[in-house]
PyMOL Python script that loads the backbone (N, CA, C, O; Angstrom):
from pymol import cmd

cmd.read_pdbstr("""\
ATOM      1  N   MET A   1       4.769  80.912  60.139  1.00  0.00           N
ATOM      2  CA  MET A   1       5.959  80.707  59.480  1.00  0.00           C
ATOM      3  C   MET A   1       5.747  80.837  57.986  1.00  0.00           C
ATOM      4  O   MET A   1       4.790  80.237  57.496  1.00  0.00           O
ATOM      5  N   ALA A   2       6.551  81.566  57.203  1.00  0.00           N
ATOM      6  CA  ALA A   2       6.369  81.720  55.806  1.00  0.00           C
ATOM      7  C   ALA A   2       6.772  80.479  55.114  1.00  0.00           C
ATOM      8  O   ALA A   2       7.721  79.815  55.532  1.00  0.00           O
ATOM      9  N   LYS A   3       6.075  80.133  54.052  1.00  0.00           N
ATOM     10  CA  LYS A   3       6.340  78.856  53.326  1.00  0.00           C
ATOM     11  C   LYS A   3       7.642  79.179  52.360  1.00  0.00           C
ATOM     12  O   LYS A   3       7.758  80.251  51.767  1.00  0.00           O
ATOM     13  N   LYS A   4       8.536  78.184  52.289  1.00  0.00           N
ATOM     14  CA  LYS A   4       9.672  78.230  51.497  1.00  0.00           C
ATOM     15  C   LYS A   4       9.245  78.349  49.982  1.00  0.00           C
ATOM     16  O   LYS A   4       8.308  77.692  49.528  1.00  0.00           O
ATOM     17  N   LYS A   5       9.944  79.173  49.279  1.00  0.00           N
ATOM     18  CA  LYS A   5       9.744  79.125  47.910  1.00  0.00           C
ATOM     19  C   LYS A   5      10.214  77.924  47.194  1.00  0.00           C
ATOM     20  O   LYS A   5      11.365  77.507  47.324  1.00  0.00           O
ATOM     21  N   GLU A   6       9.250  77.317  46.371  1.00  0.00           N
ATOM     22  CA  GLU A   6       9.635  76.042  45.731  1.00  0.00           C
ATOM     23  C   GLU A   6      10.709  76.100  44.636  1.00  0.00           C
ATOM     24  O   GLU A   6      10.611  76.932  43.734  1.00  0.00           O
ATOM     25  N   MET A   7      11.633  75.319  44.691  1.00  0.00           N
ATOM     26  CA  MET A   7      12.769  75.467  43.783  1.00  0.00           C
ATOM     27  C   MET A   7      12.360  74.646  42.472  1.00  0.00           C
ATOM     28  O   MET A   7      11.719  73.595  42.473  1.00  0.00           O
ATOM     29  N   ASP A   8      12.827  75.291  41.412  1.00  0.00           N
ATOM     30  CA  ASP A   8      12.699  74.433  40.090  1.00  0.00           C
ATOM     31  C   ASP A   8      13.869  73.586  39.978  1.00  0.00           C
ATOM     32  O   ASP A   8      14.971  74.070  39.718  1.00  0.00           O
ATOM     33  N   VAL A   9      13.684  72.332  40.161  1.00  0.00           N
ATOM     34  CA  VAL A   9      14.876  71.444  40.265  1.00  0.00           C
ATOM     35  C   VAL A   9      15.599  71.433  38.897  1.00  0.00           C
ATOM     36  O   VAL A   9      16.830  71.434  38.885  1.00  0.00           O
ATOM     37  N   GLY A  10      14.855  71.422  37.686  1.00  0.00           N
ATOM     38  CA  GLY A  10      15.524  71.341  36.429  1.00  0.00           C
ATOM     39  C   GLY A  10      16.288  72.621  36.183  1.00  0.00           C
ATOM     40  O   GLY A  10      17.346  72.511  35.563  1.00  0.00           O
ATOM     41  N   LYS A  11      15.897  73.835  36.587  1.00  0.00           N
ATOM     42  CA  LYS A  11      16.688  75.030  36.279  1.00  0.00           C
ATOM     43  C   LYS A  11      17.936  75.141  37.366  1.00  0.00           C
ATOM     44  O   LYS A  11      18.991  75.690  37.048  1.00  0.00           O
ATOM     45  N   ALA A  12      17.740  74.632  38.532  1.00  0.00           N
ATOM     46  CA  ALA A  12      18.777  74.580  39.501  1.00  0.00           C
ATOM     47  C   ALA A  12      19.924  73.579  39.073  1.00  0.00           C
ATOM     48  O   ALA A  12      21.122  73.807  39.241  1.00  0.00           O
ATOM     49  N   PHE A  13      19.426  72.505  38.531  1.00  0.00           N
ATOM     50  CA  PHE A  13      20.421  71.445  38.107  1.00  0.00           C
ATOM     51  C   PHE A  13      21.213  72.103  36.781  1.00  0.00           C
ATOM     52  O   PHE A  13      22.438  72.042  36.678  1.00  0.00           O
ATOM     53  N   ALA A  14      20.412  72.696  35.853  1.00  0.00           N
ATOM     54  CA  ALA A  14      21.019  73.319  34.669  1.00  0.00           C
ATOM     55  C   ALA A  14      22.016  74.350  35.075  1.00  0.00           C
ATOM     56  O   ALA A  14      23.073  74.415  34.446  1.00  0.00           O
ATOM     57  N   GLU A  15      21.777  75.170  36.078  1.00  0.00           N
ATOM     58  CA  GLU A  15      22.653  76.235  36.516  1.00  0.00           C
ATOM     59  C   GLU A  15      23.977  75.548  37.098  1.00  0.00           C
ATOM     60  O   GLU A  15      25.089  75.984  36.799  1.00  0.00           O
ATOM     61  N   LEU A  16      23.800  74.477  37.924  1.00  0.00           N
ATOM     62  CA  LEU A  16      24.879  73.817  38.441  1.00  0.00           C
ATOM     63  C   LEU A  16      25.815  73.159  37.258  1.00  0.00           C
ATOM     64  O   LEU A  16      27.043  73.181  37.346  1.00  0.00           O
ATOM     65  N   GLU A  17      25.215  72.649  36.292  1.00  0.00           N
ATOM     66  CA  GLU A  17      25.951  72.177  35.069  1.00  0.00           C
ATOM     67  C   GLU A  17      26.639  73.297  34.369  1.00  0.00           C
ATOM     68  O   GLU A  17      27.707  73.047  33.811  1.00  0.00           O
ATOM     69  N   GLU A  18      26.171  74.453  34.336  1.00  0.00           N
ATOM     70  CA  GLU A  18      26.755  75.579  33.772  1.00  0.00           C
ATOM     71  C   GLU A  18      28.005  75.984  34.537  1.00  0.00           C
ATOM     72  O   GLU A  18      29.026  76.309  33.931  1.00  0.00           O
ATOM     73  N   ILE A  19      27.936  75.967  35.838  1.00  0.00           N
ATOM     74  CA  ILE A  19      28.933  76.362  36.653  1.00  0.00           C
ATOM     75  C   ILE A  19      30.027  75.290  36.435  1.00  0.00           C
ATOM     76  O   ILE A  19      31.160  75.712  36.202  1.00  0.00           O
ATOM     77  N   ALA A  20      29.835  74.024  36.480  1.00  0.00           N
ATOM     78  CA  ALA A  20      30.789  72.937  36.224  1.00  0.00           C
ATOM     79  C   ALA A  20      31.416  73.196  34.821  1.00  0.00           C
ATOM     80  O   ALA A  20      32.627  73.029  34.679  1.00  0.00           O
ATOM     81  N   ALA A  21      30.713  73.559  33.882  1.00  0.00           N
ATOM     82  CA  ALA A  21      31.252  73.814  32.486  1.00  0.00           C
ATOM     83  C   ALA A  21      32.291  74.992  32.561  1.00  0.00           C
ATOM     84  O   ALA A  21      33.352  74.945  31.939  1.00  0.00           O
ATOM     85  N   TRP A  22      31.922  76.064  33.366  1.00  0.00           N
ATOM     86  CA  TRP A  22      32.733  77.213  33.480  1.00  0.00           C
ATOM     87  C   TRP A  22      34.028  76.731  34.119  1.00  0.00           C
ATOM     88  O   TRP A  22      35.067  77.116  33.583  1.00  0.00           O
ATOM     89  N   PHE A  23      34.109  75.991  35.124  1.00  0.00           N
ATOM     90  CA  PHE A  23      35.342  75.443  35.825  1.00  0.00           C
ATOM     91  C   PHE A  23      36.143  74.640  34.859  1.00  0.00           C
ATOM     92  O   PHE A  23      37.371  74.703  34.793  1.00  0.00           O
ATOM     93  N   GLU A  24      35.387  73.879  34.107  1.00  0.00           N
ATOM     94  CA  GLU A  24      36.177  72.874  33.128  1.00  0.00           C
ATOM     95  C   GLU A  24      36.987  73.806  32.098  1.00  0.00           C
ATOM     96  O   GLU A  24      38.078  73.410  31.687  1.00  0.00           O
ATOM     97  N   LYS A  25      36.528  74.887  31.730  1.00  0.00           N
ATOM     98  CA  LYS A  25      37.198  75.849  30.808  1.00  0.00           C
ATOM     99  C   LYS A  25      38.516  76.295  31.358  1.00  0.00           C
ATOM    100  O   LYS A  25      39.432  76.600  30.594  1.00  0.00           O
ATOM    101  N   GLY A  26      38.648  76.346  32.742  1.00  0.00           N
ATOM    102  CA  GLY A  26      39.787  76.791  33.355  1.00  0.00           C
ATOM    103  C   GLY A  26      40.074  78.223  33.354  1.00  0.00           C
ATOM    104  O   GLY A  26      41.210  78.684  33.249  1.00  0.00           O
ATOM    105  N   ASP A  27      38.967  78.935  33.478  1.00  0.00           N
ATOM    106  CA  ASP A  27      39.161  80.471  33.608  1.00  0.00           C
ATOM    107  C   ASP A  27      39.878  80.766  34.945  1.00  0.00           C
ATOM    108  O   ASP A  27      39.518  80.300  36.026  1.00  0.00           O
ATOM    109  N   PRO A  28      40.894  81.561  34.761  1.00  0.00           N
ATOM    110  CA  PRO A  28      41.842  81.835  35.946  1.00  0.00           C
ATOM    111  C   PRO A  28      41.305  82.814  36.959  1.00  0.00           C
ATOM    112  O   PRO A  28      41.990  83.085  37.945  1.00  0.00           O
ATOM    113  N   ASP A  29      39.995  83.418  36.757  1.00  0.00           N
ATOM    114  CA  ASP A  29      39.505  84.515  37.533  1.00  0.00           C
ATOM    115  C   ASP A  29      39.052  83.928  38.929  1.00  0.00           C
ATOM    116  O   ASP A  29      37.995  83.317  39.089  1.00  0.00           O
ATOM    117  N   LEU A  30      39.943  84.176  39.882  1.00  0.00           N
ATOM    118  CA  LEU A  30      39.761  83.648  41.176  1.00  0.00           C
ATOM    119  C   LEU A  30      38.460  84.226  41.904  1.00  0.00           C
ATOM    120  O   LEU A  30      37.696  83.475  42.511  1.00  0.00           O
ATOM    121  N   ASP A  31      38.268  85.499  41.815  1.00  0.00           N
ATOM    122  CA  ASP A  31      37.008  86.048  42.440  1.00  0.00           C
ATOM    123  C   ASP A  31      35.727  85.354  41.912  1.00  0.00           C
ATOM    124  O   ASP A  31      34.863  84.879  42.650  1.00  0.00           O
ATOM    125  N   ALA A  32      35.693  85.344  40.453  1.00  0.00           N
ATOM    126  CA  ALA A  32      34.596  84.710  39.842  1.00  0.00           C
ATOM    127  C   ALA A  32      34.468  83.308  40.184  1.00  0.00           C
ATOM    128  O   ALA A  32      33.365  82.777  40.309  1.00  0.00           O
ATOM    129  N   GLY A  33      35.612  82.666  40.344  1.00  0.00           N
ATOM    130  CA  GLY A  33      35.585  81.149  40.741  1.00  0.00           C
ATOM    131  C   GLY A  33      35.032  81.006  42.141  1.00  0.00           C
ATOM    132  O   GLY A  33      34.235  80.100  42.385  1.00  0.00           O
ATOM    133  N   LEU A  34      35.403  81.821  43.028  1.00  0.00           N
ATOM    134  CA  LEU A  34      34.889  81.756  44.349  1.00  0.00           C
ATOM    135  C   LEU A  34      33.413  81.975  44.489  1.00  0.00           C
ATOM    136  O   LEU A  34      32.737  81.283  45.251  1.00  0.00           O
ATOM    137  N   ALA A  35      32.884  82.993  43.711  1.00  0.00           N
ATOM    138  CA  ALA A  35      31.463  83.318  43.676  1.00  0.00           C
ATOM    139  C   ALA A  35      30.845  82.137  43.068  1.00  0.00           C
ATOM    140  O   ALA A  35      29.846  81.690  43.632  1.00  0.00           O
ATOM    141  N   LYS A  36      31.283  81.549  41.993  1.00  0.00           N
ATOM    142  CA  LYS A  36      30.611  80.346  41.377  1.00  0.00           C
ATOM    143  C   LYS A  36      30.608  79.119  42.302  1.00  0.00           C
ATOM    144  O   LYS A  36      29.625  78.385  42.404  1.00  0.00           O
ATOM    145  N   PHE A  37      31.733  78.939  42.956  1.00  0.00           N
ATOM    146  CA  PHE A  37      31.779  77.819  43.862  1.00  0.00           C
ATOM    147  C   PHE A  37      30.770  77.988  45.047  1.00  0.00           C
ATOM    148  O   PHE A  37      30.125  77.032  45.478  1.00  0.00           O
ATOM    149  N   GLU A  38      30.675  79.202  45.528  1.00  0.00           N
ATOM    150  CA  GLU A  38      29.610  79.369  46.652  1.00  0.00           C
ATOM    151  C   GLU A  38      28.259  79.194  46.123  1.00  0.00           C
ATOM    152  O   GLU A  38      27.437  78.659  46.866  1.00  0.00           O
ATOM    153  N   ARG A  39      27.881  79.587  44.877  1.00  0.00           N
ATOM    154  CA  ARG A  39      26.681  79.425  44.201  1.00  0.00           C
ATOM    155  C   ARG A  39      26.398  78.014  44.041  1.00  0.00           C
ATOM    156  O   ARG A  39      25.291  77.550  44.313  1.00  0.00           O
ATOM    157  N   ALA A  40      27.444  77.258  43.572  1.00  0.00           N
ATOM    158  CA  ALA A  40      27.296  75.841  43.422  1.00  0.00           C
ATOM    159  C   ALA A  40      27.063  75.062  44.658  1.00  0.00           C
ATOM    160  O   ALA A  40      26.299  74.097  44.666  1.00  0.00           O
ATOM    161  N   MET A  41      27.709  75.465  45.700  1.00  0.00           N
ATOM    162  CA  MET A  41      27.371  74.891  46.929  1.00  0.00           C
ATOM    163  C   MET A  41      25.937  74.999  47.482  1.00  0.00           C
ATOM    164  O   MET A  41      25.328  74.081  48.031  1.00  0.00           O
ATOM    165  N   GLU A  42      25.484  76.246  47.261  1.00  0.00           N
ATOM    166  CA  GLU A  42      24.144  76.711  47.572  1.00  0.00           C
ATOM    167  C   GLU A  42      23.120  75.763  46.812  1.00  0.00           C
ATOM    168  O   GLU A  42      22.191  75.202  47.393  1.00  0.00           O
ATOM    169  N   LEU A  43      23.380  75.644  45.472  1.00  0.00           N
ATOM    170  CA  LEU A  43      22.520  74.881  44.572  1.00  0.00           C
ATOM    171  C   LEU A  43      22.570  73.359  45.066  1.00  0.00           C
ATOM    172  O   LEU A  43      21.547  72.695  45.234  1.00  0.00           O
ATOM    173  N   SER A  44      23.765  72.913  45.265  1.00  0.00           N
ATOM    174  CA  SER A  44      23.939  71.399  45.633  1.00  0.00           C
ATOM    175  C   SER A  44      23.166  71.161  46.973  1.00  0.00           C
ATOM    176  O   SER A  44      22.553  70.100  47.094  1.00  0.00           O
ATOM    177  N   SER A  45      23.156  72.032  47.935  1.00  0.00           N
ATOM    178  CA  SER A  45      22.488  71.884  49.138  1.00  0.00           C
ATOM    179  C   SER A  45      20.996  71.886  48.944  1.00  0.00           C
ATOM    180  O   SER A  45      20.316  70.996  49.455  1.00  0.00           O
ATOM    181  N   ALA A  46      20.466  72.836  48.238  1.00  0.00           N
ATOM    182  CA  ALA A  46      19.054  72.954  47.958  1.00  0.00           C
ATOM    183  C   ALA A  46      18.482  71.745  47.245  1.00  0.00           C
ATOM    184  O   ALA A  46      17.392  71.260  47.548  1.00  0.00           O
ATOM    185  N   LEU A  47      19.295  71.266  46.250  1.00  0.00           N
ATOM    186  CA  LEU A  47      18.954  70.136  45.493  1.00  0.00           C
ATOM    187  C   LEU A  47      18.945  68.854  46.426  1.00  0.00           C
ATOM    188  O   LEU A  47      18.003  68.069  46.324  1.00  0.00           O
ATOM    189  N   LYS A  48      19.902  68.634  47.275  1.00  0.00           N
ATOM    190  CA  LYS A  48      19.906  67.497  48.091  1.00  0.00           C
ATOM    191  C   LYS A  48      18.810  67.530  49.111  1.00  0.00           C
ATOM    192  O   LYS A  48      18.272  66.482  49.468  1.00  0.00           O
ATOM    193  N   GLU A  49      18.432  68.792  49.634  1.00  0.00           N
ATOM    194  CA  GLU A  49      17.299  68.896  50.470  1.00  0.00           C
ATOM    195  C   GLU A  49      15.979  68.570  49.717  1.00  0.00           C
ATOM    196  O   GLU A  49      15.118  67.943  50.334  1.00  0.00           O
ATOM    197  N   ARG A  50      15.768  68.923  48.517  1.00  0.00           N
ATOM    198  CA  ARG A  50      14.653  68.653  47.752  1.00  0.00           C
ATOM    199  C   ARG A  50      14.529  67.147  47.508  1.00  0.00           C
ATOM    200  O   ARG A  50      13.439  66.578  47.558  1.00  0.00           O
ATOM    201  N   LEU A  51      15.738  66.488  47.229  1.00  0.00           N
ATOM    202  CA  LEU A  51      15.746  65.052  46.920  1.00  0.00           C
ATOM    203  C   LEU A  51      15.309  64.351  48.205  1.00  0.00           C
ATOM    204  O   LEU A  51      14.543  63.390  48.128  1.00  0.00           O
ATOM    205  N   VAL A  52      15.782  64.807  49.440  1.00  0.00           N
ATOM    206  CA  VAL A  52      15.343  64.125  50.599  1.00  0.00           C
ATOM    207  C   VAL A  52      13.893  64.285  50.824  1.00  0.00           C
ATOM    208  O   VAL A  52      13.237  63.339  51.260  1.00  0.00           O
ATOM    209  N   GLU A  53      13.313  65.507  50.535  1.00  0.00           N
ATOM    210  CA  GLU A  53      11.853  65.635  50.592  1.00  0.00           C
ATOM    211  C   GLU A  53      11.043  64.693  49.749  1.00  0.00           C
ATOM    212  O   GLU A  53      10.030  64.108  50.132  1.00  0.00           O
ATOM    213  N   ALA A  54      11.593  64.605  48.562  1.00  0.00           N
ATOM    214  CA  ALA A  54      10.864  63.779  47.514  1.00  0.00           C
ATOM    215  C   ALA A  54      10.957  62.184  47.984  1.00  0.00           C
ATOM    216  O   ALA A  54      10.016  61.405  47.833  1.00  0.00           O
ATOM    217  N   GLU A  55      12.127  61.848  48.526  1.00  0.00           N
ATOM    218  CA  GLU A  55      12.233  60.447  49.048  1.00  0.00           C
ATOM    219  C   GLU A  55      11.326  60.218  50.244  1.00  0.00           C
ATOM    220  O   GLU A  55      10.770  59.138  50.443  1.00  0.00           O
ATOM    221  N   ASN A  56      11.208  61.193  50.969  1.00  0.00           N
ATOM    222  CA  ASN A  56      10.209  61.124  52.171  1.00  0.00           C
ATOM    223  C   ASN A  56       8.686  60.979  51.741  1.00  0.00           C
ATOM    224  O   ASN A  56       7.847  60.294  52.327  1.00  0.00           O
ATOM    225  N   THR A  57       8.489  61.755  50.607  1.00  0.00           N
ATOM    226  CA  THR A  57       7.147  61.648  50.132  1.00  0.00           C
ATOM    227  C   THR A  57       6.768  60.410  49.592  1.00  0.00           C
ATOM    228  O   THR A  57       5.627  59.969  49.728  1.00  0.00           O
ATOM    229  N   VAL A  58       7.808  59.724  48.885  1.00  0.00           N
ATOM    230  CA  VAL A  58       7.620  58.403  48.355  1.00  0.00           C
ATOM    231  C   VAL A  58       7.387  57.353  49.396  1.00  0.00           C
ATOM    232  O   VAL A  58       6.511  56.493  49.311  1.00  0.00           O
ATOM    233  N   ARG A  59       8.261  57.487  50.417  1.00  0.00           N
ATOM    234  CA  ARG A  59       8.047  56.469  51.559  1.00  0.00           C
ATOM    235  C   ARG A  59       6.757  56.681  52.142  1.00  0.00           C
ATOM    236  O   ARG A  59       6.073  55.707  52.457  1.00  0.00           O
ATOM    237  N   GLU A  60       6.327  57.924  52.331  1.00  0.00           N
ATOM    238  CA  GLU A  60       4.917  58.195  52.937  1.00  0.00           C
ATOM    239  C   GLU A  60       3.824  57.550  52.023  1.00  0.00           C
ATOM    240  O   GLU A  60       2.911  56.913  52.549  1.00  0.00           O
ATOM    241  N   ILE A  61       3.897  57.704  50.637  1.00  0.00           N
ATOM    242  CA  ILE A  61       2.893  57.074  49.745  1.00  0.00           C
ATOM    243  C   ILE A  61       2.941  55.615  49.954  1.00  0.00           C
ATOM    244  O   ILE A  61       1.952  54.933  50.222  1.00  0.00           O
ATOM    245  N   ARG A  62       4.139  55.175  49.818  1.00  0.00           N
ATOM    246  CA  ARG A  62       4.276  53.612  49.955  1.00  0.00           C
ATOM    247  C   ARG A  62       3.712  53.100  51.199  1.00  0.00           C
ATOM    248  O   ARG A  62       3.040  52.069  51.190  1.00  0.00           O
ATOM    249  N   GLY A  63       3.946  53.767  52.289  1.00  0.00           N
ATOM    250  CA  GLY A  63       3.469  53.338  53.566  1.00  0.00           C
ATOM    251  C   GLY A  63       1.952  53.344  53.618  1.00  0.00           C
ATOM    252  O   GLY A  63       1.323  52.468  54.212  1.00  0.00           O
ATOM    253  N   ARG A  64       1.370  54.383  52.962  1.00  0.00           N
ATOM    254  CA  ARG A  64      -0.142  54.456  52.845  1.00  0.00           C
ATOM    255  C   ARG A  64      -0.756  53.234  52.080  1.00  0.00           C
ATOM    256  O   ARG A  64      -1.760  52.629  52.456  1.00  0.00           O
ATOM    257  N   GLU A  65      -0.046  52.958  50.990  1.00  0.00           N
ATOM    258  CA  GLU A  65      -0.565  51.942  50.157  1.00  0.00           C
ATOM    259  C   GLU A  65      -0.323  50.616  50.724  1.00  0.00           C
ATOM    260  O   GLU A  65      -1.142  49.737  50.454  1.00  0.00           O
ATOM    261  N   SER A  66       0.659  50.344  51.457  1.00  0.00           N
ATOM    262  CA  SER A  66       1.005  49.066  52.080  1.00  0.00           C
ATOM    263  C   SER A  66      -0.064  48.741  53.294  1.00  0.00           C
ATOM    264  O   SER A  66      -0.456  47.602  53.548  1.00  0.00           O
ATOM    265  N   THR A  67      -0.435  49.821  53.935  1.00  0.00           N
ATOM    266  CA  THR A  67      -1.477  49.623  55.059  1.00  0.00           C
ATOM    267  C   THR A  67      -2.882  49.535  54.576  1.00  0.00           C
ATOM    268  O   THR A  67      -3.780  49.106  55.301  1.00  0.00           O
ATOM    269  N   SER A  68      -3.077  49.943  53.344  1.00  0.00           N
ATOM    270  CA  SER A  68      -4.439  49.975  52.798  1.00  0.00           C
ATOM    271  C   SER A  68      -4.765  48.599  52.056  1.00  0.00           C
ATOM    272  O   SER A  68      -5.892  48.363  51.620  1.00  0.00           O
ATOM    273  N   LEU A  69      -3.744  47.748  51.951  1.00  0.00           N
ATOM    274  CA  LEU A  69      -3.971  46.401  51.302  1.00  0.00           C
ATOM    275  C   LEU A  69      -4.497  45.419  52.263  1.00  0.00           C
ATOM    276  O   LEU A  69      -4.739  44.268  51.899  1.00  0.00           O
TER     277      LEU A  69
END
""", "prot")
cmd.dss("prot")
cmd.show_as("cartoon", "prot")
cmd.util.cbc("prot")
cmd.orient("prot")
């Protein structure tokens, strides 16, 4: 199985912020809005998945440290 490409969390979050700013401007372009909304949902999902992975890694490290004491 191929390894997933690592996501740059900072860049993904910055892109999500740019999309939010675009919506705040109130641009009435429906097609662009739908495309941006879809991209925002993809970014949100990927960031959430990465956060869960990081949380699991922290738990694993804490578990190793507590058993070694």
